[in-house]
C-alpha positions as CSV (number, residue, x, y, z in Angstrom):
1,M,0.0,0.0,0.0
2,S,1.3,3.4,-0.8
3,K,1.4,6.4,1.5
4,N,-0.8,9.4,1.5
5,L,-1.2,11.9,-1.4
6,I,-2.9,15.0,0.1
7,P,-4.9,17.2,-2.3
8,T,-6.5,20.3,-0.9
9,V,-9.7,21.4,-2.7
10,S,-11.0,25.0,-2.4
11,R,-14.2,26.2,-4.1
12,S,-15.8,29.6,-4.4
13,L,-19.6,29.7,-4.4
14,L,-19.5,30.6,-8.1
15,G,-16.8,28.3,-9.3
16,L,-15.9,24.6,-9.3
17,A,-13.0,23.2,-7.4
18,A,-10.3,25.7,-7.8
19,A,-7.1,24.2,-6.6
20,L,-5.4,20.9,-5.9
21,V,-2.2,20.9,-4.0
22,L,-0.2,17.7,-3.7
23,A,2.2,16.4,-1.1
24,A,3.5,12.9,-1.8
25,G,4.5,10.5,0.9
26,A,7.9,8.9,1.2
27,H,7.0,5.5,-0.4
28,A,6.6,5.0,-4.1
29,T,3.1,6.2,-5.1
30,P,1.2,5.3,-8.2
31,K,1.6,8.0,-10.8
32,I,-1.6,9.9,-11.3
33,V,-2.3,10.7,-15.0
34,K,-5.8,12.1,-14.5
35,K,-7.2,13.9,-11.5
36,V,-10.8,15.0,-11.1
37,P,-11.4,17.4,-8.3
38,P,-14.6,16.8,-6.3
39,E,-17.3,19.4,-6.4
40,F,-18.3,21.1,-3.1
41,P,-21.8,19.7,-2.4
42,A,-24.6,22.3,-2.8
43,E,-26.3,20.6,0.2
44,A,-23.3,21.3,2.4
45,A,-23.4,25.0,1.4
46,R,-27.2,25.1,2.2
47,Q,-26.4,23.7,5.6
48,S,-23.7,26.4,6.2
49,I,-21.0,23.7,6.2
50,S,-17.9,25.5,4.9
51,Q,-15.2,23.0,5.4
52,G,-14.4,19.4,5.9
53,S,-12.1,16.5,5.0
54,V,-12.3,13.0,3.8
55,R,-9.7,10.3,3.8
56,A,-10.3,7.6,1.3
57,K,-8.7,4.4,-0.1
58,M,-8.8,3.7,-3.8
59,N,-8.5,0.2,-5.4
60,I,-6.4,0.6,-8.6
61,E,-6.5,-2.1,-11.3
62,P,-3.4,-3.2,-13.2
63,D,-4.5,-0.9,-16.1
64,G,-4.5,2.2,-13.8
65,K,-8.3,2.5,-13.5
66,V,-9.9,3.0,-10.1
67,S,-12.3,0.1,-9.4
68,G,-13.5,1.1,-5.9
69,V,-13.3,3.8,-3.2
70,E,-13.6,3.2,0.5
71,I,-14.2,6.2,2.8
72,L,-11.9,5.7,5.8
73,E,-12.8,8.8,7.8
74,A,-14.7,12.0,7.2
75,E,-15.4,15.2,9.1
76,P,-18.2,16.0,9.1
77,R,-19.5,12.5,8.4
78,K,-21.5,11.7,5.3
79,V,-21.3,15.3,3.9
80,F,-18.6,15.0,1.3
81,D,-18.4,11.2,0.8
82,K,-20.5,11.0,-2.4
83,A,-18.6,13.9,-4.0
84,V,-15.3,12.3,-3.1
85,T,-16.3,8.8,-4.4
86,R,-17.6,10.2,-7.7
87,A,-14.4,12.2,-8.3
88,L,-12.0,9.5,-7.3
89,M,-13.7,6.9,-9.5
90,D,-12.7,9.1,-12.4
91,W,-9.0,9.3,-11.4
92,K,-6.6,7.4,-13.6
93,F,-3.1,6.1,-12.8
94,E,-0.2,5.0,-14.9
95,P,-0.6,1.3,-15.5
96,S,1.6,-0.8,-13.1
97,G,0.6,-4.3,-14.2
98,Q,-0.6,-5.1,-10.7
99,K,-3.5,-4.3,-8.4
100,E,-2.7,-1.5,-5.9
101,T,-4.3,0.6,-3.2
102,H,-3.7,4.2,-2.6
103,E,-4.9,6.6,0.1
104,V,-5.7,10.2,-0.3
105,K,-7.0,12.9,2.0
106,L,-9.2,15.6,0.4
107,V,-9.7,18.9,2.3
108,F,-12.7,21.0,1.4
109,K,-13.0,24.8,2.0
110,N,-15.9,26.8,0.7
111,E,-14.5,30.3,0.1
112,D,-16.9,33.1,-0.7
């Protein structure tokens, strides 16, 4: 299993996810060839939730496609999970020829 890759997602009320900042762990990590930032859920904004984070584990197939996402922890719970799962299922990695898992932590901030 590879170490954490930590993207940070910021979103203004008018725009989609505006920034991803990466910090790779010390172990070899699968090389990302396509990243899809999660959208800030409209329901969270309606509930005045302006920030949160989700740690998730992706199952990566030998061809580099993500075949599953498991939410490991989330704050607040159940608010950003669907957006994270949808986005991570669209990520693509460089094919390694073997199944892998990879953990990420996505941090949400809704900036006016």
